[in-house]
N, C-alpha and C positions, 0 to 999 in steps of 0.2 A: 184615526188614521188619515193621513193626507190623501187628497184626491190626486190621481195621476194626470199628467198632461194628456191632452187629446192630440193625436197626430193627424194633420190634414195634408192632403196631397193637392198640389197645384200644378197643372199642366198649362203652361202659358206660352202662347205665340206672341213674342215680343218684336215689335217693329218700331224702333226709336229712330226716326229719320233725323232728329236733332243731333244725335251723337253717332249716327251711322251704325247702329247696333240692330242686327236682325238675328234672333236666336229663338230656339225652342227650349224653354226651361221646364224641368221636371223637378219640383221642389217638394220636400217633406218638411213641414213646419209644425213644431210642437207648440200647442197653445196651452200656456200655463192656466191652471184652474181659476186664478184671479184675473186673467187677462180678458178684457172685453173683446167682442167681435170687431168693434170699431178699431181698436188698437191693432188687432191682428191684420185687418185689411190694410191699415196704414203701414205696417211692417212689410207686408208683401209688396205693396205699391212702391215703397222706398227701395226694396230689394231689386225690383225691376228697373227703376229709374237710375239706380247706381250700378247696374249689372257690369261686372268686370271680373277678370281673372283673380281668384283668391278671395272673393267676397263671400262671406258666410254669415248665417244667423248665429248669434251667440246664445248663451244660456239665458240672456235677457233678464226678465223679471226674477229669475231664480238666482241671479248673481248680481250683487250690488255694484261690483267693480267692472262690469262689462256693459257696453252699449247694446242696442238692439242688433246691430250689424257691425262687422268690421272686415277690413280687407288687409290681408297680409301677403307679402311677397314670398318667393320660394325659400328665402332664408329665415322666414317667420318674422321679418321686420314689419311693424305696423305701418300701413300706408294710409288707411282711412278709418275714422271712428264715426259711425253714423248713429245718431240718436233719433228716437221717435217719441213724439209727445211734447212734454214741457219740462226738460231737465233743468236742474238748478244751475245758476251761473257758476257756483263753485265747482260743480261736476264738469262743466264745459271748460273752465279755467284749467283744471287738472288734465283734461283730455288734450287741450291745445298745447300743453307743455310737453306732451309725448312726441311732438314733432310731426304728427300725421295730419292729414286734412281732416277737418271736423265739419260735419253737416248735421242739421236738425230738420226733421220733417214734422212740422207742428200744425195743429188745426185749432188750438185754443189760443186766441190772441197772439199770433206770430209777431205782429209789429211791436206789441208790448214786450215780448221776449227779446226781440232785437234791441229794443231800447234799454232793457235791463242789462243786456250783455255789454252795451256801450257804457252805461253808467257804472257798472261793476268793474270796469277796466279788465275784462277777461283777456288773458294772454293771447296775443295775435288775433284780437277780435275782428280786425279788418279782413282777415282771411277766412273767418268762420262763415259758413253758409247756412242761412235759415230759409227753408222752403215752406210755403204756405199751402197746406192741403185744405180743401173745402170740406167742412164737417158734414154738410148735407150729402155730398158725394159718398163719403165713407158710410154714412147711415143708409144710403140706398143700396150699397153693396153688401153690408153686413148680413142682412136677412137671407142673402143668396148662398151663404156659406154652407158647405156640406163636407163630408169626409173627403170626397173626391171633387175637385173643382177644375173646370176647364175655362180658361180665359183667353181672350185675344186682346192684347193691349197695344194700341198704336199711340205714339207720341210724335207730335208735329207742331212746331211753333209754340211750344209750351203748353199745348192742349193735350189732354188725356182723353182717349177714346177707348173705353173698355166694353167689350162685348161678352156677355154671359148668357148662355142659352138663347142666343139670337136677339137679345135685347141690348141696345146700345146705351151706355151711361157716359155722359160727357162731363168734363171738368177741366181745371187747370192746376198747375203746380207752379205758382209764382215765386220767384226769388225775392226775398226781403233783405236788402243790404243793411248792414249795421250802421253805416254812415247816415243813411236816410232816416233811421229811427231815432238818432240822437238829436 
């Protein structure tokens, strides 16, 4: 019998001065049994950094044809396809052909991923966004996960300032352009 997903709650005070987004998020996130805590943290961080109307978590690991997150408008038209981790260039090529904005939040060799995207001639590669998350940052956050999580996330000048239980964790989320990688 397959293990069920664990549902985690995230109450997040988001202050993203880079985008002018100031929101209180109350998220229920299903963690697939095969999903690492690091991956879950990266999904939640990506969700915060992409916060917009119509942005939702998908079935993710439970569905091969869906990204970690996507954004749809009121007519159900796909506006953004957001991957987490290291998706294949074939997957990114197919996603780019859907006409939506495509972004990847990667922590394992993001510059190599950007180079692979350029070399594979991914459709609209110049428009694809690769964001580099620091794996050490994700690893510092992963052990703090509980069923109920309270975070305060501030974003300023590309810097991430995440406070959990009074402890500040700092990092960055740098954009890696495809042109620089080739």
